[in-house]
C-alpha positions in Angstrom: 176.0 185.5 116.3 172.7 185.6 114.0 171.1 182.6 112.3 170.7 183.9 109.1 172.3 182.2 105.6 174.4 184.7 103.9 173.7 183.1 100.6 170.0 183.1 100.3 168.8 184.9 103.4 166.9 182.1 105.4 166.3 182.6 108.8 164.1 181.0 111.4 160.3 180.3 111.0 157.8 180.5 113.6 154.5 178.5 113.6 152.3 177.0 116.2 152.1 173.6 117.9 148.5 172.3 118.0 147.9 169.9 120.7 144.5 167.9 119.9 142.0 165.3 121.9 140.6 163.5 119.1 138.8 166.2 116.6 139.3 169.2 119.1 142.0 171.3 119.6 143.1 171.7 123.0 145.7 173.8 122.9 148.3 175.9 121.0 151.7 177.0 121.7 154.5 178.9 119.5 157.3 177.2 118.1 160.5 178.1 116.3 162.4 176.2 113.6 166.1 177.0 113.1 167.7 176.8 109.8 170.7 173.9 109.2 173.6 176.4 108.8 176.9 175.0 108.0 180.3 177.2 108.2 181.6 177.0 104.4 184.8 178.2 102.9 184.3 179.6 99.3 186.5 181.1 96.9 185.7 184.4 95.7 186.0 186.0 91.6 189.3 187.3 92.9 190.8 184.1 94.4 190.4 185.3 98.0 188.8 182.6 100.2 185.9 183.6 102.5 184.2 181.7 105.5 180.5 182.0 105.2 177.4 180.4 106.8 175.2 178.9 104.5 172.0 176.4 104.7 172.4 173.1 103.5 170.1 173.8 100.4 172.5 176.6 99.1 175.3 174.0 99.6 173.8 171.3 97.7 172.9 174.2 94.9 176.7 174.9 95.1 178.0 171.4 94.6 175.3 170.6 91.5 176.8 173.5 89.7 
């Protein structure tokens, strides 16, 4: 199961978690952030209903249009 938005293609982001002691950097560890995906039922132009996984940003855009 892929963790990717079917509309915009947003997927996981990677970065560093930085542990500090006052002003010095002690350690950096890798961290991953997953997108907030929700199952949504959409209607296509031909009238068929399709289930897609969409991020919440795309769901908000669809509601406003």
